[in-house]
matplotlib code that plots the C-alpha trace (Angstrom):
import matplotlib.pyplot as plt

x = [0.0, 1.2, 0.5, -2.6, -6.2, -7.3, -4.6, -5.3, -8.9, -7.8, -5.4, -8.1, -10.1, -7.3, -5.0, -4.6, -2.8, -0.5, 2.1, 5.1, 5.8, 8.6, 9.9, 12.4, 15.0, 16.1, 18.9, 18.5, 21.6, 21.3, 25.0, 27.7, 26.2, 22.8, 23.2, 24.7, 22.0, 19.3, 20.7, 20.9, 17.3, 16.1, 17.7, 16.2, 12.7, 13.0, 13.9, 11.1, 8.5, 9.5, 9.3, 5.8, 4.8, 6.1, 4.7, 1.4, -1.0, 1.7, 3.7, 2.6, 5.0, 5.1, 5.9, 9.7, 11.3, 13.5, 16.1, 18.9, 22.4, 23.5, 20.7, 21.2, 21.9, 18.6, 16.9, 17.6, 15.0, 12.5, 13.2, 12.7, 9.4, 8.3, 9.3, 7.4, 4.3, 4.4, 5.0, 1.5, 0.1, 2.8, 4.8, 7.7, 9.1, 12.0, 13.8, 15.4, 18.2, 21.2, 22.6, 26.0, 25.2, 22.9, 25.4, 26.8, 23.3, 22.1, 21.2, 19.2, 15.4, 15.9, 18.2, 15.6, 17.6, 18.6, 21.4, 21.3, 24.7, 23.9, 24.3, 24.9, 21.9, 21.8, 23.3, 22.3, 20.2, 16.7, 16.9, 20.1, 18.6, 15.6, 17.8, 19.8, 16.7, 15.3, 18.5, 18.5, 14.8, 15.4, 18.2, 15.9, 13.0, 15.3, 15.9, 12.2, 11.6, 14.1, 12.2, 8.8, 10.0, 11.1, 14.8]
y = [0.0, 3.5, 6.9, 7.5, 8.1, 4.8, 2.7, 4.6, 3.5, -0.1, 0.1, 1.2, -1.8, -4.3, -2.7, -6.0, -7.5, -4.6, -4.7, -3.1, 0.5, 1.5, 5.1, 6.3, 8.8, 11.2, 13.7, 17.0, 18.9, 21.9, 22.6, 20.6, 17.4, 17.8, 15.2, 12.7, 13.3, 13.0, 9.6, 8.3, 9.4, 7.9, 4.5, 4.4, 5.3, 2.6, -0.1, 1.1, 1.1, -2.3, -3.7, -2.3, -3.8, -7.3, -7.2, -5.4, -6.2, -6.5, -3.3, 0.4, 2.7, 6.1, 9.4, 10.0, 11.9, 14.5, 16.7, 19.0, 17.6, 20.2, 19.2, 15.4, 15.4, 17.2, 14.6, 12.1, 13.8, 13.7, 10.1, 9.3, 11.2, 9.1, 5.9, 6.8, 7.7, 4.7, 2.2, 3.0, 1.3, -0.9, -3.8, -3.2, 0.1, 0.2, 3.3, 3.0, 5.2, 5.5, 8.5, 7.4, 9.5, 6.8, 4.0, 4.5, 4.8, 1.2, 0.7, 3.9, 3.3, -0.2, -1.3, -0.6, 1.8, -0.1, 1.5, 0.8, 1.4, 3.6, 2.2, 4.6, 3.8, 6.9, 5.3, 1.8, -0.4, -0.8, -4.6, -4.3, -1.6, -3.9, -6.8, -4.8, -3.5, -7.0, -8.3, -5.6, -6.1, -9.8, -9.1, -6.7, -9.1, -11.6, -8.8, -8.3, -12.1, -12.2, -9.4, -10.9, -14.2, -12.4, -12.1]
z = [0.0, -0.8, 0.6, -1.5, -0.6, -2.1, -0.4, 2.9, 2.7, 2.0, 5.0, 7.3, 6.3, 6.7, 9.3, 11.2, 8.2, 7.4, 10.1, 8.3, 7.5, 5.0, 5.1, 2.6, 4.0, 1.2, 1.5, -0.4, -1.5, -3.8, -4.1, -5.9, -4.5, -6.1, -8.8, -6.3, -3.7, -6.4, -7.5, -4.0, -3.4, -6.6, -5.8, -2.3, -3.7, -6.4, -3.9, -1.5, -4.2, -5.5, -1.9, -1.6, -4.9, -3.9, -0.4, -1.1, 1.7, 4.3, 3.8, 3.8, 2.0, 3.7, 2.1, 2.0, 4.9, 3.2, 4.9, 3.8, 3.8, 6.4, 8.7, 8.7, 12.5, 13.0, 10.8, 13.5, 15.7, 12.8, 12.2, 15.8, 15.8, 12.8, 14.5, 17.7, 15.8, 13.5, 16.2, 17.5, 14.3, 12.9, 14.5, 12.1, 10.8, 8.3, 7.1, 3.7, 2.6, 0.3, 2.3, 3.8, 6.9, 8.1, 7.4, 10.9, 12.3, 11.5, 15.2, 15.2, 15.5, 16.9, 14.1, 11.4, 9.3, 6.2, 4.3, 0.5, -1.1, -4.1, -7.5, -10.4, -12.6, -14.7, -17.9, -17.1, -19.5, -18.2, -18.0, -15.9, -13.8, -13.1, -12.2, -9.8, -8.1, -7.9, -6.3, -3.7, -2.9, -2.5, 0.1, 2.0, 2.0, 3.8, 6.4, 6.7, 7.1, 10.0, 11.8, 11.1, 12.6, 15.7, 15.0]

ax = plt.figure().add_subplot(projection="3d")
ax.plot(x, y, z, "-o")
ax.set_aspect("equal")
plt.show()
């Protein structure tokens, strides 16, 4: 389920079965790192959307939490607020990001920040791009399974 009115209505009808929230964390940089930050964000969104597609009915894809590069430390408070609010409705909350800032924060939010090493996909063939996304999603699904089984 995605952050849309239609899916929100479906969620309200089947909230007992949708126990996992996925929140992309997207860094914004409007200086010399703009292209790199956009690529990182694009990758995290692609992975998050594909996870939602494959796990529809169990996963709710939240809108991305975006923050300025210079304010990444402040974003920790925002992420913690999201976590606190979402844990009222979801048993499992995962934050997906390709921002290296979070790589050292993998234990943040109860270990549910998943760092996705960015892959330069800008000039990649569509079929190769699709394969890379599928491979990454498969790895993340294994992480989800571990948490769902009570890790």
